[in-house]
Every structure is written in C-alpha cells, then in structure tokens.
VEXVO-269082 format. One record per residue (C-alpha): residue in three letters; x, y, z. Coordinates in steps of 0.001 Angstrom, whole numbers, padded with zeros to 6 digits, always signed. Each point is the difference from the previous one (the first is absolute). Layout:
BEGIN
alaXYZ...
# end
This chain:
BEGIN
unk+000481-000032+000103unk+000992+003231-001037unk-002873+002746+001294unk-001301-000844+003399unk-002036+002030+002677unk+001354+001008+003012unk-002594-002122+001968unk+000525-003022-001706unk+003822-000299+000790unk+000668-002675+002746unk+003292-000084+002106unk+002196-002673-002252unk-000463+002624-002923unk+002864+002241+001026unk+002096-001556-002830unk-002392+001314-002529unk-001489+003004+001374unk+003276+002023+001819unk+000257+000820+003558unk-002463+003337+000060unk-002898-002246-001602unk+000548-002845+002187unk-000289+002517+003112unk-002729+001610-001314unk-002167-003001-000426unk+001334-001462+003444unk-002389+003792+001499unk-002637-001071-001973unk-000332-003292+001561unk+000469+001364+003699unk-003006+002211-001083unk+001634+002992-000343unk-001558+002570-002691unk+003143+000758-002638unk-001379+001525-003785unk-001010-002852-002394unk+002279-000354-002836unk+002170-002764-001592unk+003508-001436-000618unk+001480-000716-003622unk+002290-003068+001155unk+003841-000704-000518unk-001455-002167-002790unk+000433+002774-001842unk+003464+000750+001082unk+002528+000677-003227unk-003319-001027-002580unk-003191+002136-001245unk-002123+001625+002170unk-003493-001875-000624unk-001667+003291-000899unk-003516-001107-000228unk-000239-001700+003426unk+001603+003313+001501unk-002341+002156-001649unk-003119-002335+000922unk+001224-000003+003945unk+000412+003930+000281unk-003254+000475-001883unk-001704-001236+002412unk+001813+001859+002964unk-001166+003484-001165unk+001449+003326-000073unk+003523+001114+000669unk+002533-003132+001958unk+003629-000072+000994unk+002852-002431-001675unk+002123-001472+002335unk+003096-002430-000058unk-000504-003438+001673unk+003594-001778-000475unk+000348-003036+001003unk+003341+001174+002597unk-002744+002809+001561unk-001089+000678+003780unk+001968-003128+001057unk+000649-000675+003829unk+003224+001834-000583unk-000054+002503-002779unk-002794+002402-001345unk+000747+001132-003009unk-001732+003029+001333unk-000085+002921-002955unk+002680-002202-002091unk-002221-001039-002798unk-003082+002085-001281unk-003826+000763+001046unk-001596+002484-002521unk-003220+001694+001336unk-003460+000983-001748unk+000623-001546-003042unk-003337+000182-002819unk-000280-001777-003217unk+001388-002719-001944unk+003040+001529-001150unk+001438+001642+002984unk-000897-003621+002071unk+002100-002133-002811unk+002475+003104+000213unk-000061-000047+004190unk+000121-003883+000289unk+003165-000261-002667unk+001510+002749+002594unk-000683-001765+002944unk+001751-003084-001695unk+003116+001483-001520unk+000546+001663+003883unk+001123-003515+000703unk+003333+001038-001358unk-000058+002928+001106unk+003778+001309+001413unk-001547+000813+003162unk-002125-003595+000202unk+003549-001577-001134unk+001876+001999+002461unk-002273-001369+003063unk-000008-003668-001730unk+003652+000717+000732unk+000208+001052+003222unk-001918-003140+001041unk+001622-002331-001844unk-003144-001164-001928unk+000348-001929-003402unk-000940+002137-003078unk-000445-003129-002151unk-002665-001480+002524unk-002192+003155+000118unk-003093+000591-001915unk-002680+002774-000071unk-003456-000074+000136unk-002607+003003-000065unk-002647+001403+002489unk-003010+001735-001315unk-002599+001439+002482unk-002581+002440+000065unk+001334+003677+001183unk-001108+000700+003275unk-000566+004152+000586unk+000951+000315+003312unk-000622+003422+002223unk+003530-001131+002018unk+002489-002818-000579unk+003183-001522+001018unk+002098-002782+002332unk-000509-001570+002758unk+002774-001605+002077unk-001370-002728+002584unk+003449+000547+001806unk+001891+002785+000182unk+002386-000390-003165unk+002494+002781+001824unk+000402-001619+003433unk-001083-002968-000384unk-002365-000200+002696unk-003574-002867-001030unk-001794+001618+002187unk-000267+003173-001503unk-001711+000926-003372unk+001497+002645-002392unk-002480+001669-002373unk+000736+002171-002819unk-002674+001790-001734unk-000380+002837-002933unk-003367+001387-001630unk-000765-001432-003482unk+001979-002444-001593unk+002973-001782+002129unk+002794+000208-002827unk+000977+003423+001153unk+000813-001616+003434unk+003508-001307-001804unk+000280+003189-002130unk+000034+001911+003039unk-001978+003125-001437unk-002478+000841+002714unk-000458-000089+003404unk-000559-003524+001660unk-001459-001305+003387unk+002171-002013+001904unk-001477-001483+002973unk+001023-002362+002277unk-002701-002583+001795unk+000227-002043+003357unk-003511-001089-000480unk-003257+000811-001545unk-001120+003399+001534unk+002021+002770-001679unk-000620+003569-000334unk-000803+001284-003330unk+002983+001338-002380unk-000608+002303-002529unk-001271-002786-002539unk-001539-002304+002006unk-002433-000248+002735unk-000134-002036+002944unk-002581-002516-001121unk+002245-000136-003337unk+003191-000606+002180unk-001701-002754+001952unk-000760-001940-003163unk+003263+000092-001321unk+001351-001299+003725unk-003020-002907-000044unk+001183-001111-003805unk+003898+000068+000971unk-000458-001825+003118unk-002421-002601-002490unk+002538-000157-002927unk+002810-000850+002272unk-002037-002715+001485unk-000984-001322-002964unk+003258+000074-002227unk+002199-000826+003015unk+002294+002646+000276unk+000310+003960-000416unk-001465+001454-003189unk+000354+002928-001535unk-003488+000997-001277unk-000876+002045-002955unk-003699+001656+000271unk-002270+002379-000945unk-003312+001660+001572unk-002035+001539-003152unk-002781+002541+000448unk-002716-002059+001288unk+002423-000830+002922unk+000857-003701-001174unk+003371-001204+000775unk+001438-002357-002600unk+003099-002242+000386unk+002087+000606-002599unk+003555-002122+000721unk+000684-001946+002861unk+003858-001256+000329unk+002641-000793+002149unk+002278+002524+001672unk+003048-000995-001304unk+002347+001732+002362unk-000806-000768+004155unk+002474-001535+001410unk-001763-003409+001362unk-001659+000118+003968unk+001671-001346+002853unk-001576-003988+000571unk-003314+000481+002165unk+000859-000298+004099unk-001885-000212+003234unk+002263+002375+001529unk-001322+003472+001275unk-000186+002772-002840unk+001505+001305-001440unk+003465-001418-000668unk+002803+001411-001278unk+002952-001909-001914unk+002778+001365-001033unk+002485-001632-003192unk+002705-002144+000895unk+001928-000970-003741unk+001715+003337-000254unk+002062-000933+002780unk+001688-002532-002246unk-000339+002113-002945unk-003672-002146-001644unk-002458+001587-001217unk-001033-002334-002256unk-002466-002649+001169unk+001430-003077+001699unk-000749-003307-001605unk-002466-001933+002787unk+003154-002434+000702unk+002203+002533+000836unk-002748+001807+001745unk-000048-002642+002672unk+004160+000043+001118unk-000143+003989-000755unk-002505+000465+002398unk+001442-002223+003326unk+003746+001910-001696unk-002193+003406+001134unk-001546-001640+002738unk+003497-001015+002205unk+001667+003459-000947unk-002937+002000+001174unk+000343-002531+002945unk+003649+000985+000419unk-000868+003684+000145unk-002926-001084+003238unk-002528+000459-002596unk-003130-002228-000488unk-002301+000534-003023unk-002213-002362-002297unk+002052+000285-003731unk-002617-000882-002565unk-000167-000022-004011unk-001915+002942-001320unk+000390-000013-003392unk+003107-002560-000637unk+001904+002917+002337unk+000784-000709+003315unk-001705+002572+002985unk+000353+000241+003867unk-003135+000740+001789unk+000971+002326+002528unk-003131+000860+001807unk+000162-001955+003350unk+003420+001980-000040unk-001466+003438-001013unk-002567-000135+002775unk+002753-001555+002728unk+001067+003197+002267unk+002796-002532+000723unk+000875-000252-003440unk-000981+002886-002078unk+002411+002865+000755unk+002815-002833-001359unk-001967-000027-003099unk+001542+003214-001578unk+003611-001267+000727unk-000940-003213-001047unk-000741+000898-003487unk+003241+002216-000366unk+002380-002653+000390unk-001394-002153-003615unk-002711+001557-001094unk+000724+003315-000837unk-001688+003999+000279unk-003108-001439-001773unk-000513-002177+002431unk+000288+002220+003101unk-002186+002290-001596unk-003144-002575-000489unk+000358-001351+003413unk+000271+003412+001695unk-003455+000830-001778unk-001061-003062+001675unk+000901+000631+003199unk-001575+003552-000253unk-003463-002203-001203unk-002225-000175+003175unk-001201-002957-001984unk+003556-001792+000946unk-000292+002068+003527unk+002139-002454+003080unk-002089-002572+001885unk+001048-001578+003028unk+002294-003405-000237unk-002484-002886-000141unk+002402-002469+001078unk+002617+001171+002098unk+003537-000978-000106unk+001283-002838+002496unk+003468+000065+001252unk+001061-002876-002091unk-000354+002307-002974unk+001819+002750+001723unk+002760-002757+000994unk+000166-001130-003335unk+000431+003225-001615unk+002741+000949+003106unk+001734-002546-000972unk-000104+000214-003628unk+000746+003225+000202unk+003569-000641+002182unk+001039-002854-002527unk-000594+002758-002827unk+001869+002791+001942unk+002728-002323+000825unk+000457-001178-003996unk-000032+003703-001148unk+002682+001365+002526unk+002103-003167-001066unk-000067+000282-003955unk+000673+003861+000769unk+002789-001058+002222unk+001754-002476-002527unk-001756+000832-003610unk+003194-001940-001935unk-001251-003016+002339unk-004199+000616-000654unk+000699-000388-003587unk+002152-003079+000008unk-003049-001452+001961unk-002544+001295-002366unk+001438-001404-003074unk+000756-003399+001972unk-003972-000174+000741unk-000937+001183-003693unk+002503-002810-001330unk-001582-002998+002626unk-003430+001347-001209unk+000783-000529-003690unk+001525-003530+000621unk-002693-001524+002786unk-003236+001477-002211unk+000628-002445-003115unk-002536-002771-000331unk+001311-003727+001170unk+000062-001739-003401unk-002121-002631+001647unk-002813+002178-000859unk-002103-001709-002570unk-003620+000084+000078unk-002061+003067-000232unk-001422-000822+003565unk+003291+000000+001088unk+001223+003330-001748unk-003096+001395+001323unk+000788-001039+003693unk+003335+001995-000316unk-001167+003023-001348unk-002421-000049+002536unk+002491-000871+002413unk+002383+003023-000600unk-000099+003224+001973unk+000676+002987-001604unk-000478+002403+002688unk+002824-001781+002637unk+001890+002225+002083unk+003775+000047-000710unk+002036+001934+002838unk+002701+000228-002079unk-001655+001545-003051unk-002069+002253+002007unk+001728+002166+002709unk+003332+000941-002407unk-003053+001008-002237unk-002459+001645+002789unk+004000+001912+001110unk+000767+001752-003236unk-003539+000965-000610unk+000073+001752+004278unk+003284+001111-001026unk-000980+002135-003008unk-003056+001307+001331unk+001085+001547+003466unk+002457+002348-001480unk-001956+002364-001751unk-002063+000689+003434unk+003559+000552+001575unk+001558+002135-002261unk-003090+002450-000071unk+001799+003470-000653unk+002636-001407-001613unk-000412-002389-002767unk-002990+000108-003024unk-001880-002825-000394unk+001603+000005-003554unk+003530-000003+001421unk-000622-003171+002266unk-002056-001658-003128unk+003265+000698-001683unk+002098-002058+002484unk-002325-002482-000224unk+001026-000266-003710unk+002522-002472-002077unk-000816-002569+002963unk+002039-002978+000167unk-001400-003519+000635unk-003505+000340-001398unk-000423-003626-001983unk-001927+001930-002667unk+002272+002550-001067unk+002411-003256-000042unk-002325-001235-002228unk-000257+003030-002349unk+003312-000138-000242unk+001229-002776-000648unk-002680-000022-002953unk+002150+003146-001135unk+003290-002121+000160unk-001803-002326-001870unk-001261+002358-002560unk+003516+001685-000259unk+001266-003753-001264unk-002643-000107-002729unk+000612+002560-001806unk+001663-002795-002809unk-003783-000504-000698unk-001229+003227+000595unk-002002+000397-003165unk-001771-003650+000560unk-000890+001364+003128unk-001535+003168-000898unk-001589-000876-002821unk-001647-002560+000599unk-003362+000102+002202unk+000502-001081+003741unk-002421-003225-000067unk+001591-001398-003063unk+003626+000248+001720unk-001601-001632+002984unk-001587-003185-002543unk+003572-000318-001392unk+001679-000213+003506unk-002307-002499+001233unk+000443-002030-003650unk+003743+000385+000357unk+000794+002133-003176unk+000845+003120+001695unk+003773+001223+000153unk+001179-000569+003541unk+000050+003130+001718unk+000454-001079+003648unk-003553-000197+000769unk-000444-003174+001602unk+002750+001160+002597unk-002472+002713+000493unk-003333-001976+000289unk+001450-002377+002320unk+000548+002898+002610unk-002655+002077-000663unk-002763-001943-002145unk-002358-000513+002665unk-000714+003764-000319unk-002441+002083-001761unk-002361+002769-000126unk-003375-000663+002822unk+002768-002675+000803unk-002030-000316+003475unk-002843-001494-002117unk+000167-003859+000236unk-001788-000364-003534unk+002472+002394-001808unk+002594-001385-002215unk+003867+000583+001059unk+002345+000868-002312unk+001480-003366+000187unk-002977-001049-001771unk-000318+002840-002675unk+002775+002365-000281unk-001290+002167-002424unk-000061+003004+002702unk+003766-000758+000203unk+000673+000297-003798unk-001905+003589+000008unk+002056+001167+002675unk+003215-000899-001803unk-001232+001608-002798unk-000757+003275+002217unk+003842-000598+001225unk+001315-000031-003470unk-001060+003358-000728unk+002070+001447+002128unk+002723+001721-001889unk+001227+002595+002391unk+002266-001845+002465unk-000002+002678+002552unk-003692-001317-000163unk+000863-003802+000909unk-001689-001234+002825unk+002527-001371+001596unk+001377+003563-000563unk-002685+001925+001400unk-000714-002227+003390unk+003979+000236+000513unk-000192+004251-000081unk-003573-000424+002300unk+001994-001832+002495unk+002790+002967+000156unk-002423+002343+000181unk-001532-001833+003119unk+003631+000263+000964unk+000554+003326-000234unk-003399+001301+001369unk+000278-002424+003206unk+003539+001573+000843unk-001248+003262-000121unk-002930-000693+002098unk+002590-001126+002249unk+001375+003140+000362unk-003195+002000-000043unk-001291-003004+003059unk+002664+001777+002235unk-002172+002762+001150unk-002424-002440+001363unk+003138-002527+002145unk-002898-003025+001175unk-002473+000339-002518unk+002843+000588-002730unk+002011-002696+000762unk-002881-003040+000153unk-001603+001768-003164unk+003092-000862-001727unk+000915-003095+001026unk-003400-001055-000846unk+000832+001570-003339unk+003037-002185-000096unk-001632-003248+001167unk-002995+000880-002832unk+002722+000236-002196unk+000774-003618+000918unk-003912-001281+000547unk-002119+001390-001680unk+000693-001450-003290unk-001430-003529+001803unk-003321+001013-000494unk-000738-002014-003549unk+001717-002988+002049unk-002985-001707+001310unk-002310+000498-002503unk+003168-001590-002652unk+000147-003002+002294unk-004017-000227+000507unk+000411-000419-004013unk+001272-003266+000186unk-002637-001722+001502unk-002736+001371-001754unk+001909-001071-003313unk+000161-003668+001177unk-003774-000416+000513unk-000883+001890-002870unk+002638-002866-001485unk-002138-002871+001405unk-003482+001558-000143unk+000657+000256-004057unk+000768-003273+000295unk-002828-000782+001307unk-002060+002233-002382unk+001825-002007-002826unk-001761-003206+001513unk-003613+001258+000015unk+000563+001600-003429unk+000645-003851-000776unk-003139-000890+001639unk-002129+002489-002016unk-000767+001519+003447unk+002024+003894-000968unk+000432+001012-003693unk+003910+000529+000872unk+002175-000267+002964unk+000493+003496+000860unk-003566+000220+000227unk+000511-001099+003846unk+001152+003008+000853unk-003658+001101-000253unk-001434-002253+002345unk+000215-000330+003769unk+002184-002346+002246unk-002975-001451+001294unk-001537-000627-003925unk+003215-001282-000922unk-000238-002740+002345unk-003371-000753-001185unk+000507-000219-003520unk+003276-002100+001212unk-002149-002366+002741unk-003878+000154-001844unk+001388+000788-003609unk-002330+003133+000032unk+000160+001356-003511unk+000791+003921+000447unk+000177+001275-003484unk-003030+001888-000468unk+001016+001690+003869unk+003763+001210-001542unk-002061+001288-002964unk-001771+001737+001869unk+002973+001719+002181unk+001745+000143-002727unk-001906+002565-001866unk-000389+002177+003182unk+003710+000041+000711unk+000760+001016-003568unk-002729+003009+000185unk+001391+001108+003611unk+003622-000033-001757unk-001810+002751-002227unk-000675+002243+003117unk+002491+002779+000459unk-000916+001383+003372unk-000313-001851+003563unk-001537+001913+002946unk+002576+000705+002932unk-003114-001057+002222unk-003763-000933-000358unk-003143+000299+002262unk-002202-002961-000158unk-002867+001741-001508unk+003080+000309-003478unk+001028+003612+000846unk+003285+000811-001110unk+001331+002150+002605unk+002473+001984-001762unk-002417+001196-001903unk-001883+002099+002871unk+003452+001289+001347unk+000445+003568-000931unk+002235+000611-002979unk+003278+001350+000914unk+000204+003279-001895unk+002989-000329-003443unk+001047+002508-002276unk-000437-000303-003677unk+001584-003070-001533unk+001582-000751+003390unk-000919-003096+002178unk+000801-001033+003164unk+001049-002829+001801unk+003054-001210+002589unk+003388+000789-001024unk+001850-003489+000717unk+003225+000232-001629unk+001728+003697+000093unk+001338+001764-003664unk-001562+001495-002842unk-000457-000837-003395unk-001881+000404-003098unk-000331-002156-002718unk-003245-002270-002071unk-002523-001666+001725unk-000192-003452-000528unk-003220-001655+001225unk+000053-004056+001441unk-002160-002214+001221unk+001780-003081-001330unk+004103-000298+000251unk+000048-003366-002039unk-000757+002420-002738unk+001093+003604+000859unk+003253+001460-001719unk+001112+002482+001428unk+002735+002076-002046unk+002780+001590+002088unk-001058+002858+001926unk-003713-000578+000165unk-001902+000885+002975unk-002170-003289+001051unk-003552+000898+000872unk-001889-002991+001280unk-002635-000864+002577unk+002368-001770+001928unk+002954-002322+000044unk+001920-002759+001864unk+003193-001693-000552unk-000667-001714-002962unk-000413+003684-001828unk+003187+001092+001360unk+002657-001278-002963unk-002183+002992-001911unk+001712+002761+002495unk+003339-000792-001100unk-001173+002149-003270unk-002335+002138+001642unk+000912+003212+000776unk-002680+000458+002535unk-003815-001459+001442unk-003089+001133+001273unk-002633-001931+000601unk-003757-000073+001700unk+000835-002237+003313unk+002408-000475+002399unk+002027+000453+002936unk+003327+001531+000064unk+001059-002989+001631unk-001141-002342-002589unk+001530-001572-003039unk+000103+002693-002562unk+001195+002685+001977unk+002440-002253+001220unk+001193-000818-002841unk+000393+003486-001733unk+001540+001061+002815unk+002780-002042-000276unk+000439+000442-003408unk-000415+003811-000010unk-002553+000808-001815unk-003184+002459+001075unk-003290-001770+001414unk-002877+001372+000677unk-003442-002373+001420unk-003348-000121+001141unk-000956+002743-003302unk-003081-000801-000219unk-001352-001267-003808unk+003883+000671-001788unk-000268-002779-002074unk-003342+001238-001365unk+000862+003736+000256unk+003244-000216-001409unk+000244-001292-003625unk+003072-001617-001850unk+002576+002684-001368unk-001032+002488+001620unk+002634+002208+001669unk-000279-000147+003571unk+002464+001292+003083unk+000164-002081+002645unk+000944+001636+003853unk+000927-002445+002542unk+000727+002534+002989unk-003531+002058-001221unk-002005-003407-000687unk-001054+001745-003183unk-000657-000955-003835unk-000487+002610-001985unk-001188-000347-003654unk+002204+002243-002360unk-001990-000810-003405unk-003092-001904-000542unk-000441-001677-003239unk-003515-000880-001055unk-001349-003125+001217unk-000353-003279-002404unk-003604-001359-000637unk+000742-002913+002036unk+001286+002111+002813unk-003652+001837-000249unk-001991-003288-000516unk+001096-001154+003733unk-001623+002779+001518unk-003371+000166-001677unk-001833-002880+002162unk-001814+002431+002656unk-002344+002303-001031unk+000818-000085-003574unk-003289-000935-001000unk-002425+001121-003766unk-003002-000068+001825unk-003265-000020-002598
# end
C-alpha cells in the first residue's frame, strides 16, 4: 500500500510510514484529537509518486493541508530530527501539494539532515522517507509542551512555550513567546494561555507520558473554538536517565564519581560491578559511607544521608576538594543550603567499637605515613615490590579448564583489597603536596607550588609515555609506514605478525594491560587492540622540533621545578618554623607524590586477568549459542553469567538491548556532576558565573600561558594531535596522557587539581585549565584559544563558523516545526 490513512496505521508499520506517522497513529489509537490525514509510505521512496491516490486522499480531507516529513530515522528515543527535514504549511491545490511532497522527500538528503545523521551515527543508506499530509488547524495559539523540564531535567515540572497563531514562529524567534513552568495543573494565566488551557495542557502531558512510557516533547494547537489538538509527540531525547527508584526519604542527591577516574563514558554492566566495589572501598578509606549506584551507565554516589547528618555534612565541601573538584564543591554548597537537606538527628548512634576501630586505623595510617616521609626511598622500594608481587600472584592458575572454574576464579578476586605498602606512600606524597600552600600563604603563589610539583619523578604513567616516545624514536626508519597507514590497519598487521619490529611487543609486555577507560572491566586493553598506541606513535612522529621532544620538555619541567623550589627555600626563611616544614614537605612531595598512579596501575593487573577469564567463558557461551560473540559477556552481570554457565540461560536478547543503550549513552556529551532524585541537574539551577566576551572560566591546574589551535578530543584512539595543539576534552584518564607529549595545553570540563590529567600536564610543563563547563561543545577544533593556567581562564581568540554537523548536534531541545 502506497497511501494509507493515519487512523489505519498499526504499531508494526514504522518501516513503511516513518517515525512521525507512526507516532501520530499511536496518538490516534490512544484516543487523542489529531488532525485527520494520510501517509505516502516509504514504498514510493526512489520511485514515481502515486499521483491519483494522493490527489484522491487530499480531496477527501478538504481545505489547506500541512505536508510533513516522516523518515524512518525520525522521532527516535535518542534522535528527534527536530527541524532537520521539511514541513510545509497551508498547502492548497494539487500542483502545490505535489511540489510540497517532492520537497519533503528531497529534504531527506539536505545538508542539515545529512549532518544530523552523521552526528548520531545513523547510516544514510538505511533511511527512507515517507510523507504525512494532514488537514491544517488554524490555531489561536500553538506551541510545545515538554512533560519534563528539558533544561534542568526535573521530571516533576513541565515546560510550556506558546505563541499566537501558527507554532512555526517558535523556531524562527520572530515573536514574543510565552514560557512557563508547570509544577501542577493549577497555574495563573500567561499572555496567551488561560488557567483552564494550562490545566488542559498539564492533563494532556500527564496522560501522554503515561501512555507513551517516557517524557514527551508535544506539539499542540488550540483553535479559535477552544479545541486542543495534538500535532505530534516524541520522546525528549536529551534527558539524562533518572536515578533508580528507592523507598528512602526524598529527595535524594547523587554525585557523579566516574570523573574521579577520568571517565564520563558509560561503563559496561560487567565493569560497573567491579568499579562500584572499588569506589565503595575508596570512600570507606575516607570514612565516607554512600550507596554507589548506576545512573545512565555512570557511577553515582547517594550522599543524602551524609548531607543530612550533622556530624558529616560540614566535611562534605572539603571532601569534594580532594578529588571531585570545584564544580562538585559548588553543587554541594547549594545542597547544604537547601532546607530539604537540613541536618537531622542521627538515628543510629556511633558505637565505642566503631570509634575504637577508627582510632586504630588512624593510628596505623599515621605511623605508615610518617615512616614514608622519613624514608621515601625505602617506601618507594616497598611499593614497587608490592606491585611486582600483585603482578605475579594475580595470574589465573593453569588448572582452570571449565567455564564454571573460570567463573569461580573471577568471583573470588578481591579488587578492593588494602595494600599498605602501596596505599600509605601514595597518601604521604599527596599529603606532602597538599599542605605547603597553606603554610606558604603570603610567600608563594599557588602557581609556584604547582610548578614545584611539575616534572615529577617516579610516576608510572609518565614513565609509560616516555617509553612510548623512546619506541617512536627507534622507529623512524618506518616513519612513512607509521604515518601513512591507518592505525587500525597497523594494529591488524601487528597481530598478524606482518609489521616490521618496532619494539611494540616489549612496550605492551609492560604496559599492555592499560588503555583509555581502563577501570572498566568491559573495555579492551592495549594488548588486545593496540590501535590507540599506533595513533599516539603517529602523533609523536609529527614532532620535528627537537626542542619540543617530550623527554626534553619533561626534563625542562623538572629543572624548573627544582629552580623554583630553591627560590622558595630562600623566601621561606621569613617563617622559620612553618617555612621549614613547608620546604621539607615539598622535597618529600617530589620524592613521593609521583607515586599516585601506582595503586591503579597495580590494580589493573587483576582486572586484566579477570577480563581474560571472562572472555574465555564468553567464547564457550558463544559456541553454545547463548551469546552471539565472546565479548557480549561484558554486557552481563556475574549473576547472569552464572545463570548462563550453570542453567544454560540464553542472554542474547538482553545483550542486544544493553548494547543499544550503551551505544546511545556513548553519544552523550555531557554528564551531570550531581542529580536530584527527580532528575534535576543541580548545576543548571546554580547562579551563572560572570564571564567576559570570549572568555571561559575554570580552575587553573597547571601553570603557564599558551595560545594555540584547539583540538576537540572525545576518543584518544583516533585523535590526531599536532605539536602545539591544545587538547579540549570532557575529561581525561591515564590512557589519554600519551597525547600530552605533543600537546601545547589542556582544557577539560571536569576534574580536580590532583586528578590524572592536570597532574601529568604539570609534569610535562604544559598549561592546564580544568572544570570549564561545556568546553568541548563551546570551543571548536581549529579555534585559536589562549589557556592561562594561573588565572584559570580560556580565551577564544577567533571563532570560525561552526559546521553543519556541529550545529546538528544541538538541535534536539525546543527545535520544532509545529503546524
């Protein structure tokens, strides 16, 4: 069938009628008042139009009509295509109708629609266009109803935008627009809507959200007779997922933990279990108890009880400064000022046993830290011995033969164990780095302290980066091969054994258990897929100025640090006691603070072995047709793997669904620092910080000032960094740091001064500014920007026109072509 009335479209006909027509048909089935019309199906795509059928259906409608696109990739849960394809209003006459239909079909291939599909990774060849023709409504007022606040994410608040007449002027911005927030059905009149009309809209939104199962973006119109028409309803594609339901007292506040490890991408289900246990253990070491939960594939902690507890709430803001950064601090200050999180009396008094345990732990920690500060060389030796012991002992025994044996081995692994030889030297180094700024107030500036902490020795991540640089220096005989061949092809040739020996095997033997997002058990390591390593080698080969060689840059940073420390030593004599202590601690910081990456480095050995065994189980399950491929196992939980191994449960449908959700979340560019249980992104309701034109403000994390071209990076595996490029990214982790060797500066949206990225930036002597909101979407690749690590500012020097693809990524909210 090539032409079909909207009221005859069934739920299984989306491929034939496209997303918009399918959505309108669903509204009709639910009894909503939708303008009558028909659909020219996708069967006509690429063929001549059935003119006689179209004209006959049009004549039955009578009067002017709206001609609307209805592509098969439209009104999807994660891609609305709002405004990307054509709608033509007030069409009259057969000739104009056929012209409008042709224009709608052609808009499938318009530059903006093509760019939008590219931005959402939708294959062009798989998309077909249907066309909807509906009788025009002549509205007195029209607009959009969001059943959740699209700006803040709050699910208990609707937003209405309204204009007199046709709703298309909402998009054009050529008239005054009513905008009001509905916290319930009762609301005073606005310029264009009466209280009764607002109540009807609230009722409509409540009803449609219930029927359609998710928050909706609803186009509506009220005609001159006062009749409310529904013109379209589609999911709001930009909302961050809600926290899971809980029976605990409301509201709840959740803080995002992933950026502590430099991760904002979603974690695989298998990785979530081990990562949640690791973060819980880290919090316990700080005497912080918080439920760790999965929201949108990210790790969040429920801090509600801590915020309401008189004994802990005052420590929260200070705790945020340790690893979470100033954005989290600002949010937590707001939470503590909110009457809903007012302090409450403790319901379970602390026991003497608990107090005794805390005292014993604190005593042991204090003794170990003092010992490390007294004998840093000895502490480093013990730490490296412990890491080597972990590497040797975490290997799976040879007698593991069956999936059940392998699963038992994985379940028995303790990824949260406490290793005093590793923990306390690291703590001593971080403490030695944190105290001097307070002791040297009035004598030393913050950027001078940061300079002293640059060029830091004993950092395993820096050692890894420099090892890759030395490999690159030895590989210059194969320069053109490594530069001209795609990294993925080089990786394939390496695995096949057809690539010239450049020393990569030795590098991977030491560092192959690493990678970007390496704390996620579900993510491949470099030894499995060395594509990112070849990308970084190519970046290094582009360094042609010997003075900019990474080893020389690191050496300069170390020399500058020592020179600055000598200068501070002289100035610190003004305060004999505090100054002497501060200088002693700075020397100890240079001896110990570089160890901060060691604990994670050691823990990755155990994760690598667990991953190896899980993939072997996955191979067996795929052979038994319980999974489609071995790495599908990373989209299951250990309990689900147990069911597959012991009860032969088929999880293929579950994995397919979770992979689709994971891919959808991978495309999300912003992740809330903190959420309320109603979905509110707390940062969106904080007062905006004043900024000057062209200037973005963050937190200075590595001193220095540089001007250079910005390079937006979301995936280090494919990032080309030319010498002097300034990396602008949502976040970074140790797997990114080889990119820093050729970069001129670093800008991130999240982080803390002591996080991985800023630490490595200081040690290479490149300026860094962190916690710059929306940096990776505000700045574009190629823009000339100035990064001032002391002032904490990023200034845009020039602003080239954005591409269609960049604009397309920002059209999902409020961009609607209402009838």
